[in-house]
C-alpha positions as CSV (number, residue, x, y, z in Angstrom):
1,M,88.4,109.7,110.1
2,P,89.1,110.3,113.8
3,P,89.7,106.9,115.6
4,L,86.9,107.5,118.1
5,L,84.4,108.1,115.2
6,V,85.6,104.9,113.5
7,E,85.1,102.9,116.7
8,L,81.7,104.4,117.3
9,A,80.6,103.6,113.7
10,V,81.9,100.0,113.8
11,G,80.3,99.4,117.2
12,I,76.9,100.7,116.1
13,G,77.2,98.9,112.8
14,F,77.8,95.5,114.3
15,A,75.0,96.1,116.8
16,L,72.5,96.8,114.0
17,I,73.8,93.7,112.1
18,V,73.4,91.2,114.9
19,V,70.1,92.5,116.1
20,T,68.7,92.5,112.6
21,A,69.9,89.0,112.1
22,R,68.3,87.9,115.4
23,A,65.1,89.7,114.6
24,S,64.8,87.9,111.3
25,L,64.6,84.6,113.3
26,S,61.9,85.8,115.7
27,F,59.1,84.0,113.7
28,I,60.9,80.7,114.6
29,A,62.5,81.4,118.0
30,G,60.2,84.1,119.4
31,D,62.0,85.9,122.2
32,R,63.9,82.8,123.4
33,A,67.7,83.4,123.7
34,P,67.3,86.9,122.4
35,Y,70.9,88.0,123.1
36,A,72.6,85.0,121.5
37,F,73.9,86.9,118.4
38,N,75.1,89.9,120.5
39,F,78.1,87.9,121.8
40,L,79.3,87.4,118.2
41,G,78.8,91.1,117.4
42,I,80.8,92.2,120.4
43,V,83.7,89.9,119.6
44,L,83.8,91.0,115.9
45,A,83.6,94.7,116.8
46,A,86.4,94.3,119.3
47,V,88.6,92.4,116.9
48,V,88.0,94.9,114.0
49,A,88.2,98.2,115.9
50,G,89.3,97.5,119.5
51,W,87.6,97.1,122.9
52,R,85.9,100.5,122.8
53,A,84.0,99.5,119.6
54,G,83.1,96.3,121.4
55,S,81.7,98.3,124.3
56,V,79.5,100.3,121.9
57,T,78.2,97.1,120.3
58,L,77.5,95.7,123.8
59,V,75.4,98.7,124.9
60,F,73.5,99.3,121.6
61,S,72.9,95.6,120.9
62,Q,71.5,94.9,124.4
63,L,69.2,98.0,124.2
64,L,68.0,97.2,120.7
65,T,67.4,93.6,121.6
66,W,65.4,94.5,124.7
67,Y,63.4,97.0,122.7
68,V,62.8,95.1,119.5
69,I,62.9,91.4,120.3
70,V,62.1,90.8,124.0
71,E,58.3,90.7,124.8
72,P,56.6,93.1,124.9
73,N,58.1,94.4,121.6
74,W,58.9,98.0,120.8
75,T,59.0,99.1,124.4
76,F,61.6,99.2,127.2
77,I,58.9,98.1,129.8
78,A,59.9,94.8,131.4
79,G,57.3,92.1,130.9
80,D,58.5,90.1,134.0
81,Y,61.5,89.8,136.3
82,D,62.8,86.7,134.5
83,R,63.3,88.7,131.3
84,F,65.0,91.5,133.2
85,G,67.3,89.0,134.9
86,A,68.3,87.5,131.6
87,L,69.2,91.0,130.3
88,I,71.5,91.5,133.4
89,L,73.1,88.1,133.2
90,S,73.8,88.3,129.4
91,T,75.2,91.8,129.9
92,I,77.6,90.7,132.6
93,S,78.7,87.7,130.5
94,Q,79.3,89.9,127.5
95,G,81.2,92.4,129.6
96,L,83.5,89.6,130.9
97,I,84.1,88.4,127.3
98,L,84.9,92.0,126.3
99,L,87.3,92.4,129.2
100,I,89.2,89.2,128.3
101,I,89.5,90.5,124.7
102,A,90.7,93.9,125.9
103,L,93.3,92.4,128.2
104,Y,94.5,90.2,125.4
105,Q,94.7,93.0,122.9
106,R,96.6,95.1,125.4
107,E,99.2,92.4,125.8
108,V,99.5,91.9,122.1
109,A,100.0,95.7,121.6
110,K,102.6,95.8,124.4
111,G,104.5,92.9,122.8
112,S,104.3,94.6,119.3
113,S,105.6,97.8,120.8
114,E,108.5,96.0,122.5
115,R,109.3,94.1,119.3
116,E,109.3,97.4,117.3
117,K,111.7,98.9,119.8
118,R,114.0,96.0,119.6
119,M,113.9,96.0,115.8
120,D,114.6,99.8,115.8
121,L,117.6,99.3,118.2
122,L,118.9,96.4,116.0
123,S,118.5,98.6,112.9
124,R,120.4,101.4,114.4
125,A,123.1,99.0,115.6
126,L,123.5,97.5,112.2
127,E,123.7,101.0,110.6
128,E,126.4,101.9,113.1
129,I,128.3,98.7,112.3
130,D,127.9,99.4,108.6
131,H,129.1,102.9,109.1
132,R,132.2,101.8,111.0
133,T,133.0,99.1,108.5
134,R,133.0,101.6,105.7
135,N,135.2,103.9,107.7
136,N,137.6,101.1,108.3
137,Y,137.8,100.3,104.5
138,Q,138.3,104.0,103.8
139,T,141.1,104.2,106.3
140,V,142.9,101.2,104.8
141,L,142.3,102.5,101.3
142,A,143.8,105.9,102.3
143,L,146.9,104.3,103.8
144,V,147.5,102.3,100.7
145,Q,147.0,105.3,98.4
146,M,149.3,107.4,100.6
147,Q,152.0,104.8,100.5
148,G,151.7,104.6,96.7
149,Q,152.0,108.4,96.4
150,R,155.2,108.4,98.6
151,S,156.9,105.6,96.7
152,K,159.3,106.6,93.9
153,D,159.2,103.2,92.3
154,A,156.7,103.1,89.4
155,G,156.2,99.4,89.8
156,V,155.3,99.8,93.5
157,Q,153.0,102.6,92.7
158,E,151.2,100.4,90.1
159,A,151.0,97.5,92.5
160,L,149.5,99.6,95.3
161,R,147.1,101.2,92.9
162,Q,145.8,97.7,92.0
163,V,145.5,96.9,95.7
164,A,143.5,100.0,96.2
165,D,141.2,99.1,93.3
166,R,140.6,95.7,94.8
167,I,139.8,97.2,98.2
168,K,137.3,99.5,96.5
169,A,135.7,96.4,94.9
170,V,135.2,94.7,98.2
171,T,134.0,98.0,99.8
172,K,131.3,98.3,97.1
173,A,130.0,94.8,98.1
174,T,129.7,95.8,101.7
175,E,128.0,99.1,100.9
176,H,125.2,97.1,99.1
177,L,124.4,94.9,102.1
178,A,120.8,94.8,103.0
179,V,120.6,97.1,106.0
180,R,119.1,99.1,103.1
181,S,117.1,96.1,101.7
182,Q,116.0,94.6,105.0
183,D,118.2,91.5,104.4
184,I,121.8,91.7,105.6
185,G,122.7,88.3,104.0
186,T,122.2,89.3,100.3
187,V,123.3,91.8,97.7
188,R,121.4,92.9,94.6
189,L,123.9,92.3,91.7
190,R,122.4,94.8,89.2
191,A,123.0,97.8,91.5
192,H,126.2,96.5,92.8
193,L,128.1,95.3,89.7
194,C,126.9,98.2,87.6
195,E,128.1,100.7,90.1
196,L,131.4,98.9,90.3
197,C,131.7,99.1,86.5
198,E,131.0,102.8,86.6
199,Q,133.7,103.2,89.2
200,V,136.3,101.3,87.3
201,E,135.4,103.2,84.1
202,R,135.8,106.6,85.8
203,G,139.1,105.5,87.4
204,L,140.6,104.3,84.1
205,S,138.7,106.5,81.7
206,R,139.7,106.0,78.0
207,D,138.4,108.0,75.1
208,G,136.3,105.8,72.9
209,V,136.1,102.8,75.2
210,K,132.8,102.4,77.1
211,V,131.7,99.9,79.8
212,H,128.2,98.7,79.6
213,C,126.4,96.8,82.4
214,D,123.4,94.6,81.6
215,V,123.2,92.5,84.8
216,E,119.8,91.3,85.8
217,D,118.4,92.1,89.3
218,I,119.6,88.9,90.9
219,A,120.2,88.4,94.6
220,A,123.5,86.9,95.7
221,S,124.9,86.0,99.1
222,T,127.3,88.5,100.6
223,E,130.3,86.1,100.2
224,K,129.7,85.4,96.6
225,A,129.0,89.0,95.8
226,I,132.4,89.9,97.1
227,Y,134.1,87.2,95.1
228,L,132.2,88.4,92.0
229,S,133.2,92.0,92.8
230,I,136.9,91.1,92.7
231,I,136.6,89.0,89.5
232,V,134.6,91.6,87.6
233,N,137.0,94.4,88.8
234,E,140.0,92.4,87.5
235,L,138.4,91.5,84.2
236,V,137.1,95.0,83.4
237,T,140.3,96.7,84.6
238,N,142.4,94.3,82.5
239,A,140.2,94.9,79.4
240,L,140.4,98.7,79.8
241,K,144.2,98.5,80.1
242,H,145.1,95.9,77.5
243,A,142.3,95.0,75.2
244,F,142.4,98.1,73.0
245,E,145.1,100.0,71.2
246,E,145.7,103.6,72.3
247,S,143.6,105.2,69.6
248,S,141.0,102.5,69.1
249,E,137.4,102.5,70.2
250,G,135.5,99.6,71.8
251,V,133.0,98.3,74.3
252,I,133.3,96.2,77.4
253,R,130.1,94.5,78.4
254,V,129.2,93.0,81.8
255,A,126.0,90.9,81.7
256,S,124.2,88.0,83.2
257,E,122.1,85.1,82.0
258,Q,119.8,82.9,84.0
259,H,119.2,79.3,82.7
260,A,118.4,75.8,83.8
261,K,121.9,75.2,85.1
262,G,122.0,78.4,87.2
263,V,123.4,81.8,86.5
264,T,126.2,82.9,84.1
265,I,128.1,86.2,84.5
266,I,129.7,87.4,81.3
267,V,132.5,89.9,80.8
268,E,133.3,90.5,77.2
269,D,135.0,93.1,75.0
270,N,135.5,93.6,71.3
271,G,139.2,94.4,71.6
272,S,142.3,92.7,70.0
273,G,142.1,89.5,72.1
274,L,144.5,87.8,74.4
275,K,148.0,87.3,73.1
276,R,149.0,83.6,72.7
277,S,151.9,84.0,75.0
278,A,149.7,85.5,77.7
279,A,147.0,82.8,77.2
280,N,149.6,80.0,77.6
281,S,151.4,81.5,80.6
282,N,150.4,81.4,84.3
283,G,149.4,85.0,84.1
284,G,149.9,87.8,86.6
285,L,148.3,88.4,90.0
286,G,145.0,89.5,88.4
287,T,144.7,86.2,86.5
288,R,145.5,84.2,89.6
289,L,143.0,86.1,91.6
290,V,140.3,85.5,89.0
291,D,141.1,81.7,88.9
292,R,141.2,81.5,92.7
293,F,137.9,83.3,93.3
294,A,136.3,81.4,90.5
295,R,137.2,78.2,92.4
296,E,135.8,79.7,95.6
297,L,132.5,80.4,93.8
298,G,132.5,76.8,92.5
299,C,131.9,78.0,89.0
300,E,133.2,77.1,85.6
301,H,135.4,79.9,84.1
302,E,135.3,79.7,80.3
303,V,137.5,82.0,78.2
304,V,137.1,82.5,74.4
305,S,139.5,84.9,72.7
306,S,140.2,85.9,69.1
307,D,141.2,88.9,67.1
308,N,137.6,90.2,67.5
309,G,137.6,90.2,71.3
310,T,137.6,88.2,74.5
311,T,134.7,86.7,76.4
312,H,134.8,85.4,80.0
313,R,131.9,83.3,81.2
314,L,131.5,82.4,84.8
315,V,128.9,79.6,85.0
316,M,127.5,79.1,88.6
317,R,124.8,76.7,89.8
318,S,123.7,79.1,92.6
319,L,124.4,82.5,94.0
320,A,123.0,81.8,97.4
């Protein structure tokens, strides 16, 4: 409905309500304080539909009260000057109340408009920062990849490729920051880690080996989401590379569990398991990164491995 029609309907409706309520008390009060309820009607109409609706209530309620309640009833003829004076005074009082409400509503609307402008400016600024941050990551990533392509040493190429994968993991965490979710301090793990797993699977695609993601829709702080990104990236990458023989098939699963102690992130595979020599050694850079960031998360890192596969469990009290 058009706003003016709504305001008119609300104004007339409240006028009818308050005059009917006052008329129902005429057998007790007669025509004493005939305009008492009109003040309430004007305030309610102004609050519900604005000062114009309050103005409609003021005019209609005063006229209806004068016609129906004030003696002589059912006529606009003034019985005496006192009653006419009461009409004028009550109308002025109601008009002043309505003016105060209108001025207050104008200031509130002005404040809301300014706040929306500031929020819009902040939102655009955050989007610009987010855009520039992604561009910076992409620039660093391109430089690392370019250097890897130019190197003739296979070991250097592999090391730089691993660095690029880790940069991508951190980039994915920043891409899921809540400029999109209205909360720039948290990341939704289901979307984030599952997209990361898809990216790793595409980058290291192997026939017969699939990566499944069953992470719940849990919110994590940005810092912890980045740490988890690096850990999951390392564990899934390592499983794709080393857990399965060339021609074998298998599944790598990334999942989560919520329990009384907190949250557990699980990365497991049904491959050939860790070699004893590897399990007893200090491990490579990937292993050291996992251990370091597990300590940063303050979590317990449990590893169980056999000929039927390997399971990593990261038990955390909180992701906040």
